[in-house]
ZAVEXTI-865810 format. One record per atom (N, C-alpha, C): residue number from 0; atom name; x, y, z. Coordinates in steps of 0.2 Angstrom, whole numbers. Layout:
% residues N
<r NUM, "CA", <X, Y, Z>> ...
//
This chain:
% residues 189
<r 0, "N", <1218, 367, -1346>> <r 0, "CA", <1212, 372, -1344>> <r 0, "C", <1214, 376, -1338>> <r 1, "N", <1218, 374, -1334>> <r 1, "CA", <1220, 378, -1328>> <r 1, "C", <1225, 383, -1331>> <r 2, "N", <1229, 382, -1335>> <r 2, "CA", <1233, 387, -1338>> <r 2, "C", <1230, 393, -1341>> <r 3, "N", <1225, 391, -1346>> <r 3, "CA", <1220, 396, -1349>> <r 3, "C", <1217, 400, -1344>> <r 4, "N", <1215, 398, -1338>> <r 4, "CA", <1211, 401, -1333>> <r 4, "C", <1216, 406, -1330>> <r 5, "N", <1222, 403, -1328>> <r 5, "CA", <1227, 408, -1325>> <r 5, "C", <1229, 414, -1330>> <r 6, "N", <1230, 411, -1336>> <r 6, "CA", <1232, 417, -1341>> <r 6, "C", <1227, 422, -1342>> <r 7, "N", <1220, 420, -1342>> <r 7, "CA", <1215, 424, -1342>> <r 7, "C", <1215, 429, -1336>> <r 8, "N", <1216, 426, -1329>> <r 8, "CA", <1216, 430, -1324>> <r 8, "C", <1222, 435, -1324>> <r 9, "N", <1228, 433, -1326>> <r 9, "CA", <1233, 437, -1327>> <r 9, "C", <1232, 443, -1331>> <r 10, "N", <1229, 442, -1337>> <r 10, "CA", <1227, 447, -1342>> <r 10, "C", <1222, 452, -1339>> <r 11, "N", <1217, 449, -1336>> <r 11, "CA", <1212, 454, -1332>> <r 11, "C", <1215, 458, -1328>> <r 12, "N", <1220, 455, -1323>> <r 12, "CA", <1223, 459, -1318>> <r 12, "C", <1227, 465, -1321>> <r 13, "N", <1231, 463, -1326>> <r 13, "CA", <1235, 468, -1330>> <r 13, "C", <1231, 474, -1333>> <r 14, "N", <1225, 472, -1336>> <r 14, "CA", <1220, 476, -1339>> <r 14, "C", <1218, 481, -1334>> <r 15, "N", <1216, 478, -1328>> <r 15, "CA", <1213, 481, -1322>> <r 15, "C", <1218, 487, -1320>> <r 16, "N", <1224, 485, -1319>> <r 16, "CA", <1229, 489, -1316>> <r 16, "C", <1231, 495, -1322>> <r 17, "N", <1231, 493, -1328>> <r 17, "CA", <1231, 498, -1333>> <r 17, "C", <1226, 503, -1333>> <r 18, "N", <1219, 501, -1332>> <r 18, "CA", <1214, 506, -1332>> <r 18, "C", <1214, 510, -1325>> <r 19, "N", <1216, 507, -1320>> <r 19, "CA", <1216, 510, -1314>> <r 19, "C", <1221, 516, -1313>> <r 20, "N", <1227, 515, -1317>> <r 20, "CA", <1233, 519, -1317>> <r 20, "C", <1232, 525, -1321>> <r 21, "N", <1227, 525, -1325>> <r 21, "CA", <1226, 530, -1331>> <r 21, "C", <1226, 537, -1327>> <r 22, "N", <1230, 542, -1329>> <r 22, "CA", <1230, 548, -1326>> <r 22, "C", <1230, 553, -1332>> <r 23, "N", <1231, 560, -1330>> <r 23, "CA", <1231, 566, -1334>> <r 23, "C", <1236, 565, -1339>> <r 24, "N", <1242, 563, -1336>> <r 24, "CA", <1248, 563, -1341>> <r 24, "C", <1248, 558, -1346>> <r 25, "N", <1244, 552, -1345>> <r 25, "CA", <1243, 547, -1350>> <r 25, "C", <1238, 550, -1355>> <r 26, "N", <1233, 553, -1352>> <r 26, "CA", <1228, 556, -1357>> <r 26, "C", <1231, 561, -1362>> <r 27, "N", <1235, 565, -1359>> <r 27, "CA", <1238, 570, -1363>> <r 27, "C", <1243, 567, -1368>> <r 28, "N", <1246, 561, -1366>> <r 28, "CA", <1251, 558, -1371>> <r 28, "C", <1246, 555, -1377>> <r 29, "N", <1240, 552, -1375>> <r 29, "CA", <1236, 549, -1380>> <r 29, "C", <1234, 555, -1385>> <r 30, "N", <1231, 561, -1382>> <r 30, "CA", <1229, 566, -1386>> <r 30, "C", <1234, 569, -1391>> <r 31, "N", <1240, 569, -1388>> <r 31, "CA", <1246, 572, -1392>> <r 31, "C", <1248, 568, -1398>> <r 32, "N", <1245, 562, -1398>> <r 32, "CA", <1247, 557, -1403>> <r 32, "C", <1242, 559, -1410>> <r 33, "N", <1237, 562, -1408>> <r 33, "CA", <1231, 563, -1413>> <r 33, "C", <1234, 568, -1418>> <r 34, "N", <1235, 567, -1424>> <r 34, "CA", <1237, 572, -1429>> <r 34, "C", <1232, 577, -1431>> <r 35, "N", <1226, 574, -1430>> <r 35, "CA", <1220, 579, -1432>> <r 35, "C", <1216, 574, -1437>> <r 36, "N", <1211, 578, -1440>> <r 36, "CA", <1206, 574, -1444>> <r 36, "C", <1200, 579, -1445>> <r 37, "N", <1195, 574, -1447>> <r 37, "CA", <1188, 578, -1448>> <r 37, "C", <1182, 574, -1445>> <r 38, "N", <1178, 578, -1443>> <r 38, "CA", <1172, 575, -1439>> <r 38, "C", <1166, 579, -1441>> <r 39, "N", <1160, 576, -1439>> <r 39, "CA", <1154, 579, -1439>> <r 39, "C", <1152, 581, -1432>> <r 40, "N", <1148, 586, -1431>> <r 40, "CA", <1146, 587, -1424>> <r 40, "C", <1138, 589, -1424>> <r 41, "N", <1135, 588, -1418>> <r 41, "CA", <1129, 591, -1416>> <r 41, "C", <1129, 594, -1410>> <r 42, "N", <1127, 601, -1410>> <r 42, "CA", <1128, 605, -1404>> <r 42, "C", <1121, 607, -1402>> <r 43, "N", <1120, 606, -1395>> <r 43, "CA", <1113, 608, -1392>> <r 43, "C", <1115, 613, -1387>> <r 44, "N", <1112, 619, -1388>> <r 44, "CA", <1112, 625, -1383>> <r 44, "C", <1106, 625, -1379>> <r 45, "N", <1107, 624, -1372>> <r 45, "CA", <1101, 625, -1368>> <r 45, "C", <1101, 631, -1364>> <r 46, "N", <1096, 636, -1366>> <r 46, "CA", <1096, 643, -1364>> <r 46, "C", <1090, 643, -1360>> <r 47, "N", <1091, 647, -1354>> <r 47, "CA", <1086, 648, -1349>> <r 47, "C", <1079, 652, -1352>> <r 48, "N", <1081, 656, -1357>> <r 48, "CA", <1075, 659, -1361>> <r 48, "C", <1071, 655, -1365>> <r 49, "N", <1073, 649, -1367>> <r 49, "CA", <1070, 645, -1372>> <r 49, "C", <1067, 638, -1369>> <r 50, "N", <1062, 636, -1371>> <r 50, "CA", <1059, 629, -1369>> <r 50, "C", <1063, 623, -1372>> <r 51, "N", <1065, 624, -1378>> <r 51, "CA", <1069, 619, -1381>> <r 51, "C", <1076, 621, -1383>> <r 52, "N", <1080, 616, -1383>> <r 52, "CA", <1087, 618, -1385>> <r 52, "C", <1088, 620, -1392>> <r 53, "N", <1092, 624, -1393>> <r 53, "CA", <1094, 627, -1400>> <r 53, "C", <1100, 622, -1403>> <r 54, "N", <1098, 619, -1409>> <r 54, "CA", <1102, 613, -1411>> <r 54, "C", <1105, 615, -1417>> <r 55, "N", <1112, 614, -1417>> <r 55, "CA", <1116, 616, -1424>> <r 55, "C", <1120, 610, -1426>> <r 56, "N", <1122, 609, -1432>> <r 56, "CA", <1126, 603, -1434>> <r 56, "C", <1130, 606, -1440>> <r 57, "N", <1135, 602, -1440>> <r 57, "CA", <1140, 604, -1446>> <r 57, "C", <1146, 599, -1446>> <r 58, "N", <1152, 602, -1448>> <r 58, "CA", <1158, 598, -1449>> <r 58, "C", <1164, 602, -1445>> <r 59, "N", <1168, 598, -1443>> <r 59, "CA", <1174, 601, -1440>> <r 59, "C", <1180, 598, -1443>> <r 60, "N", <1186, 602, -1443>> <r 60, "CA", <1192, 599, -1445>> <r 60, "C", <1198, 602, -1440>> <r 61, "N", <1202, 597, -1438>> <r 61, "CA", <1208, 599, -1434>> <r 61, "C", <1214, 597, -1437>> <r 62, "N", <1219, 601, -1436>> <r 62, "CA", <1226, 600, -1438>> <r 62, "C", <1231, 601, -1432>> <r 63, "N", <1234, 596, -1429>> <r 63, "CA", <1238, 598, -1423>> <r 63, "C", <1244, 602, -1425>> <r 64, "N", <1246, 606, -1421>> <r 64, "CA", <1243, 607, -1414>> <r 64, "C", <1238, 613, -1413>> <r 65, "N", <1238, 618, -1418>> <r 65, "CA", <1234, 624, -1417>> <r 65, "C", <1230, 627, -1423>> <r 66, "N", <1227, 622, -1427>> <r 66, "CA", <1222, 624, -1432>> <r 66, "C", <1215, 620, -1431>> <r 67, "N", <1210, 623, -1431>> <r 67, "CA", <1203, 621, -1429>> <r 67, "C", <1198, 625, -1433>> <r 68, "N", <1194, 621, -1437>> <r 68, "CA", <1188, 625, -1441>> <r 68, "C", <1183, 621, -1439>> <r 69, "N", <1177, 625, -1438>> <r 69, "CA", <1170, 622, -1436>> <r 69, "C", <1165, 626, -1441>> <r 70, "N", <1163, 622, -1445>> <r 70, "CA", <1158, 624, -1451>> <r 70, "C", <1151, 622, -1448>> <r 71, "N", <1147, 627, -1446>> <r 71, "CA", <1140, 625, -1445>> <r 71, "C", <1136, 626, -1451>> <r 72, "N", <1132, 620, -1452>> <r 72, "CA", <1128, 620, -1459>> <r 72, "C", <1121, 621, -1458>> <r 73, "N", <1119, 619, -1451>> <r 73, "CA", <1112, 620, -1450>> <r 73, "C", <1111, 623, -1442>> <r 74, "N", <1107, 627, -1441>> <r 74, "CA", <1102, 630, -1445>> <r 74, "C", <1103, 635, -1449>> <r 75, "N", <1109, 638, -1448>> <r 75, "CA", <1112, 643, -1453>> <r 75, "C", <1119, 643, -1453>> <r 76, "N", <1122, 644, -1459>> <r 76, "CA", <1129, 643, -1460>> <r 76, "C", <1133, 648, -1456>> <r 77, "N", <1139, 645, -1453>> <r 77, "CA", <1143, 650, -1450>> <r 77, "C", <1150, 646, -1449>> <r 78, "N", <1155, 649, -1450>> <r 78, "CA", <1162, 646, -1450>> <r 78, "C", <1166, 650, -1445>> <r 79, "N", <1169, 645, -1440>> <r 79, "CA", <1174, 648, -1435>> <r 79, "C", <1180, 645, -1436>> <r 80, "N", <1186, 648, -1437>> <r 80, "CA", <1192, 646, -1439>> <r 80, "C", <1197, 649, -1433>> <r 81, "N", <1201, 644, -1430>> <r 81, "CA", <1206, 645, -1425>> <r 81, "C", <1213, 643, -1429>> <r 82, "N", <1217, 649, -1430>> <r 82, "CA", <1223, 647, -1434>> <r 82, "C", <1229, 651, -1429>> <r 83, "N", <1232, 647, -1426>> <r 83, "CA", <1237, 649, -1421>> <r 83, "C", <1234, 654, -1416>> <r 84, "N", <1236, 661, -1417>> <r 84, "CA", <1233, 666, -1412>> <r 84, "C", <1228, 670, -1415>> <r 85, "N", <1224, 667, -1420>> <r 85, "CA", <1219, 671, -1424>> <r 85, "C", <1213, 668, -1424>> <r 86, "N", <1207, 670, -1421>> <r 86, "CA", <1201, 667, -1421>> <r 86, "C", <1196, 671, -1426>> <r 87, "N", <1194, 668, -1431>> <r 87, "CA", <1189, 671, -1436>> <r 87, "C", <1182, 668, -1436>> <r 88, "N", <1177, 672, -1436>> <r 88, "CA", <1170, 670, -1437>> <r 88, "C", <1167, 673, -1443>> <r 89, "N", <1164, 669, -1447>> <r 89, "CA", <1161, 671, -1453>> <r 89, "C", <1153, 670, -1453>> <r 90, "N", <1149, 674, -1453>> <r 90, "CA", <1142, 673, -1453>> <r 90, "C", <1139, 679, -1458>> <r 91, "N", <1134, 677, -1462>> <r 91, "CA", <1131, 682, -1466>> <r 91, "C", <1135, 686, -1470>> <r 92, "N", <1141, 683, -1473>> <r 92, "CA", <1145, 686, -1477>> <r 92, "C", <1149, 691, -1474>> <r 93, "N", <1149, 691, -1467>> <r 93, "CA", <1153, 696, -1463>> <r 93, "C", <1158, 692, -1459>> <r 94, "N", <1164, 695, -1459>> <r 94, "CA", <1169, 691, -1455>> <r 94, "C", <1172, 696, -1449>> <r 95, "N", <1172, 692, -1443>> <r 95, "CA", <1175, 696, -1437>> <r 95, "C", <1182, 692, -1436>> <r 96, "N", <1187, 696, -1434>> <r 96, "CA", <1193, 692, -1432>> <r 96, "C", <1196, 695, -1426>> <r 97, "N", <1198, 691, -1421>> <r 97, "CA", <1201, 692, -1415>> <r 97, "C", <1208, 690, -1414>> <r 98, "N", <1212, 694, -1412>> <r 98, "CA", <1219, 691, -1410>> <r 98, "C", <1218, 690, -1403>> <r 99, "N", <1220, 683, -1401>> <r 99, "CA", <1219, 680, -1395>> <r 99, "C", <1224, 684, -1390>> <r 100, "N", <1230, 686, -1392>> <r 100, "CA", <1234, 689, -1387>> <r 100, "C", <1231, 696, -1384>> <r 101, "N", <1226, 699, -1388>> <r 101, "CA", <1223, 705, -1386>> <r 101, "C", <1217, 704, -1382>> <r 102, "N", <1214, 697, -1381>> <r 102, "CA", <1208, 695, -1378>> <r 102, "C", <1210, 690, -1373>> <r 103, "N", <1213, 690, -1367>> <r 103, "CA", <1215, 685, -1363>> <r 103, "C", <1209, 681, -1361>> <r 104, "N", <1204, 683, -1360>> <r 104, "CA", <1198, 679, -1358>> <r 104, "C", <1195, 675, -1363>> <r 105, "N", <1196, 677, -1369>> <r 105, "CA", <1194, 673, -1376>> <r 105, "C", <1199, 668, -1377>> <r 106, "N", <1205, 670, -1376>> <r 106, "CA", <1211, 665, -1377>> <r 106, "C", <1210, 659, -1372>> <r 107, "N", <1209, 661, -1366>> <r 107, "CA", <1209, 655, -1361>> <r 107, "C", <1203, 651, -1363>> <r 108, "N", <1197, 653, -1365>> <r 108, "CA", <1192, 649, -1367>> <r 108, "C", <1194, 644, -1373>> <r 109, "N", <1197, 648, -1378>> <r 109, "CA", <1199, 644, -1384>> <r 109, "C", <1204, 639, -1383>> <r 110, "N", <1209, 641, -1378>> <r 110, "CA", <1214, 636, -1377>> <r 110, "C", <1211, 630, -1373>> <r 111, "N", <1206, 630, -1370>> <r 111, "CA", <1203, 624, -1366>> <r 111, "C", <1202, 619, -1372>> <r 112, "N", <1200, 620, -1378>> <r 112, "CA", <1199, 615, -1383>> <r 112, "C", <1205, 614, -1387>> <r 113, "N", <1209, 619, -1389>> <r 113, "CA", <1215, 618, -1393>> <r 113, "C", <1220, 614, -1388>> <r 114, "N", <1221, 616, -1382>> <r 114, "CA", <1226, 612, -1378>> <r 114, "C", <1223, 605, -1376>> <r 115, "N", <1217, 604, -1376>> <r 115, "CA", <1214, 597, -1374>> <r 115, "C", <1216, 593, -1381>> <r 116, "N", <1214, 596, -1386>> <r 116, "CA", <1215, 592, -1393>> <r 116, "C", <1223, 590, -1393>> <r 117, "N", <1227, 595, -1392>> <r 117, "CA", <1234, 594, -1393>> <r 117, "C", <1238, 590, -1387>> <r 118, "N", <1234, 589, -1382>> <r 118, "CA", <1237, 586, -1376>> <r 118, "C", <1242, 590, -1373>> <r 119, "N", <1241, 597, -1372>> <r 119, "CA", <1245, 601, -1369>> <r 119, "C", <1243, 603, -1362>> <r 120, "N", <1245, 599, -1357>> <r 120, "CA", <1244, 600, -1350>> <r 120, "C", <1245, 606, -1347>> <r 121, "N", <1251, 608, -1349>> <r 121, "CA", <1254, 615, -1345>> <r 121, "C", <1249, 621, -1347>> <r 122, "N", <1247, 621, -1354>> <r 122, "CA", <1243, 626, -1356>> <r 122, "C", <1236, 626, -1353>> <r 123, "N", <1233, 620, -1352>> <r 123, "CA", <1227, 620, -1349>> <r 123, "C", <1227, 622, -1342>> <r 124, "N", <1233, 620, -1338>> <r 124, "CA", <1233, 621, -1331>> <r 124, "C", <1235, 629, -1330>> <r 125, "N", <1236, 633, -1335>> <r 125, "CA", <1237, 640, -1334>> <r 125, "C", <1230, 643, -1332>> <r 126, "N", <1225, 640, -1334>> <r 126, "CA", <1218, 644, -1333>> <r 126, "C", <1213, 639, -1330>> <r 127, "N", <1215, 632, -1329>> <r 127, "CA", <1210, 627, -1327>> <r 127, "C", <1213, 623, -1322>> <r 128, "N", <1208, 620, -1317>> <r 128, "CA", <1210, 615, -1313>> <r 128, "C", <1207, 609, -1317>> <r 129, "N", <1212, 603, -1317>> <r 129, "CA", <1210, 597, -1321>> <r 129, "C", <1207, 591, -1316>> <r 130, "N", <1202, 588, -1318>> <r 130, "CA", <1200, 582, -1315>> <r 130, "C", <1199, 577, -1320>> <r 131, "N", <1202, 571, -1319>> <r 131, "CA", <1201, 565, -1324>> <r 131, "C", <1197, 559, -1321>> <r 132, "N", <1192, 556, -1324>> <r 132, "CA", <1189, 550, -1322>> <r 132, "C", <1189, 546, -1328>> <r 133, "N", <1188, 539, -1326>> <r 133, "CA", <1187, 534, -1332>> <r 133, "C", <1194, 531, -1333>> <r 134, "N", <1194, 528, -1339>> <r 134, "CA", <1200, 524, -1341>> <r 134, "C", <1202, 527, -1349>> <r 135, "N", <1207, 524, -1351>> <r 135, "CA", <1209, 526, -1358>> <r 135, "C", <1204, 524, -1363>> <r 136, "N", <1199, 520, -1363>> <r 136, "CA", <1194, 518, -1367>> <r 136, "C", <1188, 523, -1366>> <r 137, "N", <1187, 526, -1360>> <r 137, "CA", <1181, 530, -1359>> <r 137, "C", <1183, 535, -1353>> <r 138, "N", <1185, 541, -1355>> <r 138, "CA", <1187, 545, -1350>> <r 138, "C", <1183, 552, -1350>> <r 139, "N", <1184, 555, -1345>> <r 139, "CA", <1180, 562, -1344>> <r 139, "C", <1185, 566, -1341>> <r 140, "N", <1187, 572, -1344>> <r 140, "CA", <1191, 577, -1341>> <r 140, "C", <1187, 583, -1340>> <r 141, "N", <1187, 586, -1334>> <r 141, "CA", <1183, 591, -1332>> <r 141, "C", <1188, 597, -1330>> <r 142, "N", <1187, 602, -1333>> <r 142, "CA", <1191, 609, -1333>> <r 142, "C", <1187, 614, -1329>> <r 143, "N", <1189, 616, -1323>> <r 143, "CA", <1186, 621, -1319>> <r 143, "C", <1191, 627, -1319>> <r 144, "N", <1188, 633, -1321>> <r 144, "CA", <1192, 639, -1322>> <r 144, "C", <1195, 641, -1315>> <r 145, "N", <1202, 642, -1316>> <r 145, "CA", <1205, 645, -1309>> <r 145, "C", <1206, 653, -1309>> <r 146, "N", <1205, 656, -1315>> <r 146, "CA", <1205, 663, -1316>> <r 146, "C", <1198, 666, -1314>> <r 147, "N", <1198, 671, -1310>> <r 147, "CA", <1192, 674, -1308>> <r 147, "C", <1187, 676, -1314>> <r 148, "N", <1191, 680, -1319>> <r 148, "CA", <1188, 683, -1324>> <r 148, "C", <1184, 677, -1329>> <r 149, "N", <1187, 671, -1329>> <r 149, "CA", <1184, 666, -1333>> <r 149, "C", <1178, 663, -1329>> <r 150, "N", <1180, 662, -1322>> <r 150, "CA", <1174, 660, -1318>> <r 150, "C", <1168, 664, -1318>> <r 151, "N", <1169, 670, -1320>> <r 151, "CA", <1163, 674, -1320>> <r 151, "C", <1158, 672, -1326>> <r 152, "N", <1161, 669, -1331>> <r 152, "CA", <1158, 667, -1337>> <r 152, "C", <1156, 660, -1338>> <r 153, "N", <1160, 656, -1335>> <r 153, "CA", <1160, 648, -1336>> <r 153, "C", <1162, 645, -1329>> <r 154, "N", <1157, 640, -1328>> <r 154, "CA", <1158, 636, -1322>> <r 154, "C", <1162, 630, -1323>> <r 155, "N", <1162, 627, -1329>> <r 155, "CA", <1166, 621, -1330>> <r 155, "C", <1165, 619, -1338>> <r 156, "N", <1170, 615, -1340>> <r 156, "CA", <1170, 612, -1347>> <r 156, "C", <1171, 605, -1345>> <r 157, "N", <1167, 601, -1348>> <r 157, "CA", <1168, 594, -1347>> <r 157, "C", <1169, 590, -1354>> <r 158, "N", <1175, 587, -1355>> <r 158, "CA", <1177, 584, -1361>> <r 158, "C", <1177, 576, -1360>> <r 159, "N", <1174, 573, -1365>> <r 159, "CA", <1174, 565, -1364>> <r 159, "C", <1177, 562, -1371>> <r 160, "N", <1179, 556, -1370>> <r 160, "CA", <1182, 554, -1376>> <r 160, "C", <1185, 546, -1375>> <r 161, "N", <1188, 544, -1379>> <r 161, "CA", <1191, 537, -1380>> <r 161, "C", <1198, 538, -1383>> <r 162, "N", <1203, 535, -1379>> <r 162, "CA", <1209, 536, -1382>> <r 162, "C", <1211, 543, -1384>> <r 163, "N", <1213, 544, -1391>> <r 163, "CA", <1215, 551, -1392>> <r 163, "C", <1209, 554, -1395>> <r 164, "N", <1204, 552, -1395>> <r 164, "CA", <1198, 555, -1398>> <r 164, "C", <1194, 559, -1393>> <r 165, "N", <1192, 566, -1394>> <r 165, "CA", <1187, 569, -1391>> <r 165, "C", <1181, 568, -1394>> <r 166, "N", <1176, 565, -1390>> <r 166, "CA", <1169, 564, -1393>> <r 166, "C", <1163, 568, -1390>> <r 167, "N", <1165, 571, -1384>> <r 167, "CA", <1159, 576, -1382>> <r 167, "C", <1163, 581, -1378>> <r 168, "N", <1159, 587, -1378>> <r 168, "CA", <1161, 593, -1375>> <r 168, "C", <1155, 596, -1372>> <r 169, "N", <1155, 598, -1366>> <r 169, "CA", <1149, 602, -1362>> <r 169, "C", <1152, 608, -1359>> <r 170, "N", <1149, 613, -1360>> <r 170, "CA", <1151, 620, -1357>> <r 170, "C", <1145, 621, -1352>> <r 171, "N", <1146, 623, -1346>> <r 171, "CA", <1142, 625, -1342>> <r 171, "C", <1143, 632, -1340>> <r 172, "N", <1139, 637, -1342>> <r 172, "CA", <1141, 644, -1341>> <r 172, "C", <1139, 646, -1333>> <r 173, "N", <1142, 652, -1331>> <r 173, "CA", <1140, 654, -1325>> <r 173, "C", <1133, 656, -1324>> <r 174, "N", <1130, 658, -1329>> <r 174, "CA", <1122, 660, -1328>> <r 174, "C", <1118, 653, -1329>> <r 175, "N", <1120, 647, -1329>> <r 175, "CA", <1116, 641, -1330>> <r 175, "C", <1115, 639, -1336>> <r 176, "N", <1116, 642, -1342>> <r 176, "CA", <1115, 640, -1349>> <r 176, "C", <1121, 635, -1350>> <r 177, "N", <1120, 630, -1354>> <r 177, "CA", <1124, 625, -1356>> <r 177, "C", <1124, 623, -1363>> <r 178, "N", <1129, 621, -1366>> <r 178, "CA", <1130, 618, -1372>> <r 178, "C", <1133, 611, -1372>> <r 179, "N", <1130, 607, -1376>> <r 179, "CA", <1132, 600, -1377>> <r 179, "C", <1134, 599, -1384>> <r 180, "N", <1140, 596, -1386>> <r 180, "CA", <1142, 595, -1392>> <r 180, "C", <1144, 587, -1392>> <r 181, "N", <1141, 583, -1397>> <r 181, "CA", <1143, 577, -1399>> <r 181, "C", <1147, 577, -1405>> <r 182, "N", <1153, 574, -1405>> <r 182, "CA", <1157, 574, -1411>> <r 182, "C", <1158, 567, -1413>> <r 183, "N", <1157, 566, -1420>> <r 183, "CA", <1158, 560, -1423>> <r 183, "C", <1164, 560, -1428>> <r 184, "N", <1169, 556, -1426>> <r 184, "CA", <1175, 557, -1431>> <r 184, "C", <1173, 553, -1438>> <r 185, "N", <1176, 556, -1444>> <r 185, "CA", <1174, 554, -1450>> <r 185, "C", <1181, 552, -1453>> <r 186, "N", <1181, 545, -1455>> <r 186, "CA", <1187, 543, -1458>> <r 186, "C", <1189, 545, -1464>> <r 187, "N", <1195, 547, -1465>> <r 187, "CA", <1197, 549, -1472>> <r 187, "C", <1198, 544, -1477>> <r 188, "N", <1195, 545, -1483>> <r 188, "CA", <1196, 539, -1488>> <r 188, "C", <1203, 537, -1490>> 
//
C-alpha cells in the first residue's frame, strides 16, 4: 500500500515537473513532428459593423512543411492554397495569386500559421514575439507582431492546441475586429 502511494506521488511529481518545464522549444519540437493531415474548421468573424459574427465552415489540408489548403464550403465556396512561396485564392471562378516574396506583410501573416504548423521558431521570431502558456496537453501560443507594418494591421494571433495539433486560432486585428477558428482534425481511413 505504501509502495503504491509512493509510486503514485513520484509519478505525479514527474508529471508536474514535465508540465511545468514545457517551453517554446518543446512546443516547436512537438509541432515539427506533425506530418500534416486533414481537418474541418468553423470560423467566426466578429466585425464592428455587424451585430452577429459571420460564420464560415469547411475543410483544411496540411502537408509539412509548406503546403496548406483551406476550402470554405459555407456560406459560399472559396479555396485558399499556400504552396511554398505562392498564395492562391479562388472565389466565384476567379483566381488571384500572390508571390509572398513580393508582399512581405502578407508573407509575415501567412508565416505565422505555416511556421507554427511546422514548428519553425526562427521563422516565427522574425516577425513576432512569442509567449507560451499551458502544458503539452493544453497550450496557448501568443504571437505579437514585432514589425510596425504588421502591428498596424494586427494586434496579436493566439494559437491553441494539444501536443502537435493546432486546435484554435484567433486573430485580433488592430481595428478591433477578430476572427476565431476552431479546427477539428479528421483521422484518415
